[in-house]
C-alpha positions in Angstrom: 23.8 29.3 -1.3 23.2 26.3 -2.9 21.9 26.4 -6.0 19.6 23.2 -7.4 21.4 20.9 -9.5 20.0 18.8 -12.3 19.4 16.1 -10.1 17.6 18.1 -7.6 15.5 19.4 -9.7 14.6 15.6 -11.6 14.3 14.2 -7.5 11.6 16.9 -6.9 9.7 15.8 -9.8 10.3 12.2 -8.8 8.7 13.1 -5.4 5.6 15.2 -7.4 5.0 12.2 -9.6 4.9 9.4 -6.1 2.2 12.5 -4.7 0.1 12.0 -7.9 0.2 8.1 -7.5 -0.5 7.0 -4.2 -3.0 9.7 -4.4 -4.7 8.6 -7.7 -4.3 4.6 -5.8 -6.2 5.8 -2.9 -8.8 7.7 -4.5 -9.8 4.9 -7.7 -10.1 2.4 -4.3 -12.8 5.3 -2.1 -14.7 6.4 -5.4 -14.2 3.4 -7.8 -13.2 0.3 -6.1 -15.9 0.2 -3.1 -18.8 1.7 -4.8 -18.6 -1.3 -7.1 -18.4 -3.9 -4.7 -21.3 -2.5 -2.8 -23.3 -3.1 -5.8 -22.1 -6.1 -6.0 -22.5 -7.7 -2.5 -26.0 -6.1 -2.7 -27.6 -7.3 -5.6 -28.7 -11.1 -4.8 -27.6 -12.6 -8.2 -24.4 -11.1 -8.1 -23.7 -11.9 -4.1 -24.5 -15.6 -4.7 -22.0 -15.9 -7.5 -18.1 -15.5 -8.2 -17.6 -12.4 -8.4 -17.8 -10.9 -4.8 -15.0 -13.1 -3.9 -12.9 -11.9 -7.1 -13.6 -8.2 -7.0 -12.5 -8.6 -3.5 -9.1 -10.0 -4.4 -8.8 -7.4 -6.7 -9.2 -4.9 -4.2 -6.9 -6.1 -1.4 -4.1 -6.2 -5.0 -4.8 -3.1 -5.1 -3.9 -2.3 -1.6 -0.9 -4.3 -1.5 -0.2 -2.2 -4.5 -0.9 1.0 -2.7 1.9 0.4 0.0 4.2 -1.1 -2.7 4.4 2.1 -4.9 5.2 4.4 -1.8 7.7 2.4 -0.9 9.2 2.2 -4.6 9.0 6.1 -4.0 10.1 6.7 -0.7 13.6 4.5 -1.9 13.7 6.4 -5.4 13.6 9.6 -3.4 16.5 9.0 -1.0 19.0 6.8 -3.6 18.6 10.6 -5.4 18.3 12.7 -2.7 20.3 11.7 0.5 20.5 14.9 2.2 16.6 15.5 2.0 13.6 13.2 3.3 10.7 13.4 1.0 8.7 14.6 3.8 5.7 15.8 1.0 5.5 11.7 0.3 5.0 10.9 3.2 2.5 13.3 4.3 0.5 12.3 1.0 0.5 8.7 2.1 -0.9 9.6 5.6 -3.3 11.8 4.1 -4.3 9.4 1.4 -4.3 6.7 3.8 -7.0 8.0 6.0 -9.0 9.4 3.1 -9.7 6.3 1.4 -10.9 4.4 4.3 -13.0 7.3 5.5 -14.7 8.1 1.7 -15.1 4.1 1.5 -17.2 4.5 4.8 -19.2 7.6 3.9 -20.0 5.3 0.9 -20.9 2.5 1.8 -23.7 4.1 4.3 -24.5 6.7 1.3 -25.2 3.6 -0.7 -26.9 1.5 1.9 -28.0 2.9 5.0 -27.6 6.8 5.1 -26.0 8.6 7.3 -29.2 8.8 10.0 -27.7 6.1 12.3 -24.8 8.0 13.6 -24.3 5.8 16.3 -23.6 2.5 13.8 -21.2 5.2 11.9 -19.3 6.4 14.8 -18.6 2.8 16.4 -17.4 1.6 12.3 -14.9 4.9 12.5 -13.7 3.8 15.0 -13.2 0.4 13.7 -11.6 2.0 10.6 -9.2 4.2 12.4 -7.7 0.4 13.5 -7.2 0.1 9.7 -5.5 3.6 9.4 -3.6 3.0 12.3 -2.0 -0.5 10.6 -1.3 1.7 6.8 0.5 4.2 9.3 2.2 1.6 11.2 3.4 0.4 7.8 5.0 4.2 6.6 6.6 4.1 10.0 8.6 1.4 9.1 9.3 2.1 5.3 10.6 5.6 6.5 12.5 4.5 9.0 14.0 1.9 7.4 15.1 4.5 4.3 16.1 6.6 7.2 18.5 4.9 9.0 19.9 2.2 5.8 19.8 5.2 2.9 19.2 8.6 4.5 21.6 8.4 7.3 23.9 5.9 4.7 24.9 3.7 7.7 25.7 1.1 4.8 27.7 2.0 1.6 25.5 2.6 -1.5 25.7 1.0 -4.5 23.9 0.8 -7.8 21.7 -2.0 -7.7 22.6 -4.1 -10.4 21.2 -8.1 -8.6 17.8 -8.8 -7.5 18.4 -9.6 -4.4 22.0 -8.4 -2.2 21.9 -8.1 1.3 24.7 -5.5 1.1 22.7 -3.2 -0.6 20.9 -0.7 1.7 17.8 -0.3 -1.2 17.4 -4.1 -1.3 17.3 -4.4 2.8 14.4 -1.4 2.9 12.4 -2.9 0.4 12.5 -6.6 2.2 11.7 -4.2 6.0 8.9 -2.3 3.9 7.1 -4.9 2.1 7.4 -7.4 5.5 4.6 -5.7 7.8 1.8 -5.4 4.6 2.2 -9.5 4.3 2.0 -10.0 8.4 -0.6 -7.2 9.2 -2.6 -8.8 6.5 -2.2 -12.7 7.9 -2.8 -11.2 11.3 -6.1 -9.9 9.7 -6.8 -12.9 8.2 -6.1 -15.1 11.1 -8.8 -13.1 13.7 -11.2 -13.0 10.9 -11.2 -16.4 11.1 -11.5 -16.7 14.8 -14.5 -15.2 14.8 -15.9 -16.4 11.9 -15.2 -19.8 13.2 -14.1 -23.1 11.2 -15.2 -23.6 7.5 -18.3 -24.7 7.0 -17.8 -27.2 3.3 -14.9 -28.3 1.6 -15.4 -25.2 -0.6 -14.5 -22.4 2.4 -11.9 -24.7 3.1 -9.8 -24.1 -0.5 -10.8 -20.7 -0.5 -9.6 -20.1 2.9 -6.1 -22.4 2.0 -5.7 -20.0 -1.0 -6.5 -17.1 1.1 -3.1 -17.5 3.6 -1.5 -19.1 0.3 -1.9 -15.5 -1.7 -1.0 -13.5 1.9 2.3 -15.9 1.9 3.4 -15.1 -1.4 2.5 -11.4 -1.6 6.0 -10.9 0.1 8.4 -12.4 -2.7 5.8 -10.8 -5.4 5.7 -7.7 -3.3 9.6 -7.7 -3.5 9.6 -8.2 -7.2 7.3 -5.6 -7.9 9.3 -2.4 -5.7 12.7 -3.5 -7.1 11.1 -3.5 -10.8 9.3 -0.6 -10.3 12.4 1.4 -8.8 14.8 0.4 -11.5 11.6 1.8 -13.7 11.4 4.9 -12.0 15.3 5.5 -11.3 15.9 5.2 -15.0 13.0 7.4 -15.9 14.2 9.9 -13.5 18.2 9.7 -14.9 17.0 9.8 -18.5 13.8 12.5 -18.7 14.4 15.5 -19.7 13.4 18.9 -17.5 
């Protein structure tokens, strides 16, 4: 029987830290961001200000950060131990993804209409599952890319030194992992704009353009964030005492 090494112990600590971070972000989104957003959107004075737009932007950034943190910890775990998939981290992401949407939905009903209208609640629950499946799809892409490029080690692994190196499997996994959150965000925005129709004025047009520019910028920004997170996480693992 193989005895666990110091690196095995550190990798398990790293996986637990990733589970805590992912679950904490999901909980903050559901229990803090959602109630504040509902309070802002139901207040007549605040609704006509720029605050709802700003808060909506902060929620979108937090959602992207949720994906980016998961990708960074997943890659770090596999770079440290290519013989063991971080299954617990993956399960926590899947459960946290469902939990943040479901809890947000329930809080929304409790703060506005109550849970008396079960027909509307079940209808919204079905729409919620579309968002959940989108998150699970993002998770699946990240896991598959990590499995084939890191876990099975089909590309020679080396320490990450440059910001963008297509010969480094970790860089390729980052590019694959952060692509689909951006694509899904752009796709959902296009569908929303089709249903809402054309902008009514110059102000709406400017915000629509800025929204698409922000979605496009989320890809390079996401790569940089995941790269820096990964570098920081690996330094913590390699220098953290037992």
